[in-house]
C-alpha positions in Angstrom: 3.8 39.4 -35.8 0.6 41.3 -36.8 2.0 41.6 -40.3 2.4 37.9 -40.6 -1.1 37.3 -39.3 -2.6 39.7 -41.9 -0.7 38.0 -44.7 -1.8 34.6 -43.6 -5.4 35.8 -43.3 -5.4 37.2 -46.8 -3.9 34.0 -48.1 -6.6 31.9 -46.5 -9.3 34.1 -48.1 -7.7 34.0 -51.5 -7.4 30.2 -51.3 -11.0 29.8 -50.3 -12.1 32.1 -53.1 -10.3 29.8 -55.6 -12.6 26.8 -54.9 -16.0 26.2 -56.6 -18.7 25.6 -54.0 -21.3 23.0 -55.0 -24.7 23.6 -53.4 -27.1 20.8 -52.5 -28.8 19.6 -55.7 -32.5 20.0 -56.3 -34.0 16.8 -57.6 -37.5 16.3 -59.0 -39.3 13.0 -59.8 -36.3 11.0 -58.7 -35.7 8.7 -55.7 -34.7 10.7 -52.7 -31.6 8.6 -52.3 -30.1 10.1 -55.4 -29.6 13.5 -53.8 -26.6 12.8 -51.5 -25.1 10.5 -54.1 -25.3 13.1 -56.8 -24.0 15.9 -54.5 -21.0 13.7 -53.4 -20.3 12.7 -57.0 -20.1 16.4 -58.2 -17.7 17.2 -55.4 -15.5 14.1 -56.0 -15.5 14.1 -59.8 -13.8 17.5 -60.2 -10.4 18.7 -58.8 -11.5 22.1 -57.6 -14.9 21.6 -56.2 -16.1 21.3 -52.6 -19.3 21.1 -50.6 -20.7 24.6 -50.4 -20.3 26.3 -47.0 -22.1 29.6 -46.2 -19.1 30.5 -44.1 -16.7 30.5 -47.0 -16.1 33.0 -49.8 -16.1 31.5 -53.3 -15.3 32.9 -56.7 -17.9 30.6 -58.1 -20.8 28.6 -56.8 -22.9 26.0 -58.7 -26.5 25.0 -58.0 -27.5 21.8 -59.8 -31.1 20.8 -60.7 -31.7 17.3 -61.8 -35.1 15.9 -62.9 -36.7 13.1 -64.9 -39.3 13.4 -67.5 -40.6 10.4 -69.5 -37.5 8.4 -68.4 -34.9 10.9 -69.5 -32.7 13.0 -67.2 -32.7 16.8 -67.4 -29.8 18.6 -65.7 -29.2 22.3 -65.3 -26.4 24.1 -63.6 -26.9 27.7 -62.3 -23.4 29.1 -62.1 -22.9 32.1 -59.8 -19.9 34.4 -59.8 -19.6 36.3 -56.5 -23.3 35.7 -55.9 -24.5 37.0 -59.3 -25.8 34.7 -61.9 -22.9 34.1 -64.4 -24.2 31.3 -66.6 -27.0 28.7 -66.9 -26.2 25.4 -68.6 -28.8 22.7 -69.3 -28.8 19.4 -71.2 -30.8 16.2 -71.4 -29.7 12.5 -71.3 -31.5 9.4 -72.4 -30.2 7.3 -69.5 -27.9 7.5 -66.5 -24.9 6.2 -68.5 -25.4 9.0 -71.0 -25.8 11.5 -68.1 -22.5 10.3 -66.6 -20.6 10.8 -69.8 -22.0 14.3 -70.4 -21.1 15.4 -66.9 -17.5 14.2 -67.5 -17.5 16.5 -70.5 -18.6 19.5 -68.5 -15.1 21.1 -68.4 -15.4 21.7 -72.1 -18.4 24.0 -71.5 -17.7 25.2 -67.9 -14.0 26.1 -68.0 -13.7 26.6 -64.3 -14.2 22.9 -63.7 -11.3 20.4 -63.9 -12.1 16.7 -64.2 -10.4 14.1 -62.1 -9.0 11.2 -64.0 -11.5 8.4 -64.3 -11.7 5.2 -66.4 -14.9 3.3 -67.4 -15.3 -0.2 -66.1 -17.5 -2.8 -67.8 -19.5 -5.2 -65.7 -22.8 -7.2 -65.8 -25.8 -6.4 -63.7 -27.0 -9.5 -61.9 -30.7 -9.1 -61.1 -32.6 -11.2 -58.4 -36.3 -11.3 -59.1 -39.5 -13.2 -58.4 -40.7 -12.4 -61.9 -41.1 -15.5 -64.1 -40.4 -14.2 -67.6 -38.4 -11.5 -69.3 -37.5 -10.2 -72.7 -34.2 -10.8 -74.5 -33.4 -7.1 -74.1 -34.2 -5.1 -70.9 -34.0 -1.6 -69.6 -33.5 -0.8 -66.0 -35.5 2.0 -64.2 -36.3 3.2 -60.7 -39.8 3.2 -59.4 -39.9 6.8 -60.5 -39.4 5.7 -64.1 -35.9 7.3 -64.8 -33.9 5.0 -67.1 -30.7 3.9 -65.4 -29.7 1.4 -68.2 -31.2 1.5 -71.6 -32.1 -1.6 -73.5 -29.3 -4.2 -73.3 -29.1 -8.0 -73.8 -30.5 -10.1 -70.9 -30.3 -13.8 -70.2 -30.7 -16.2 -67.3 -27.7 -16.5 -65.1 -26.0 -19.9 -65.6 -23.1 -19.6 -63.2 -20.8 -17.4 -65.4 -17.7 -16.2 -63.7 -17.9 -12.5 -64.7 -17.5 -9.2 -62.9 -20.9 -8.0 -61.8 -23.0 -5.8 -59.5 -26.0 -7.5 -57.8 -29.4 -5.9 -57.2 -32.4 -7.6 -55.5 -36.1 -7.3 -55.0 -36.5 -6.4 -58.7 -39.7 -6.5 -60.6 -39.6 -7.3 -64.3 -42.5 -6.0 -66.3 -42.1 -7.4 -69.9 -39.0 -5.5 -71.0 -38.3 -3.3 -67.9 -36.5 -4.1 -64.7 -37.9 -1.9 -62.0 -35.8 -1.3 -58.9 -36.8 0.0 -55.5 -35.3 3.3 -54.3 -32.3 1.7 -52.4 -31.3 -0.6 -55.3 -31.8 2.1 -57.9 -29.6 4.5 -55.9 -26.9 1.9 -55.8 -26.9 1.5 -59.6 -27.1 5.2 -60.0 -24.0 5.7 -57.9 -22.0 3.0 -59.8 -22.9 4.5 -63.1 -21.9 8.0 -62.1 -18.5 6.7 -61.0 -17.8 5.1 -64.4 -19.3 1.7 -64.4 -20.9 0.5 -67.6 -23.0 -2.6 -68.2 -22.3 -5.3 -70.8 -25.6 -7.0 -70.1 -28.1 -8.2 -67.6 -28.0 -11.6 -65.8 -31.3 -12.8 -64.3 -31.6 -15.0 -61.3 -35.1 -16.2 -60.5 -35.6 -16.5 -56.8 -39.1 -18.2 -56.6 
């Protein structure tokens, strides 16, 4: 009986050690709502990752750092092997869609990660705004300035029956749609999970 218990205990330790623990990301100059979204995405996007627990023993742990400078995203992963720094990988992305694609390509550079199957889905972004005018091409940012969607075609909504995601309370400043933290977090989440935007449809609410 004791022998069986020891075998089971060793098996549990070995199984735990095979997972990659993802620590809570450190975000700078980004909406606070991004933190939980980005953490959950990194866990759900790969086959062998889980939320880091200090009570478990991991072969590898990853500490992500995501920041925004001049609209672009800068992402670094500190990879630890048995609590010792093993590798540091960093890259920049011009917008959130570019960031999502580069994260999906991570298994090419960090071999211990295994990507879950995911397909891109193309939709429109429907924007509700009090702003009276807008350019023919718009980019979409948060109030922090990070670029969620780079310049894409925009037009006034005329009742088109198309697949879309709706955001409200948007401010349009010439060629930029500025979203509050909640709406920016919503778009950030969709983009990370494979949604891509064909264009922007504007609904004037004044």
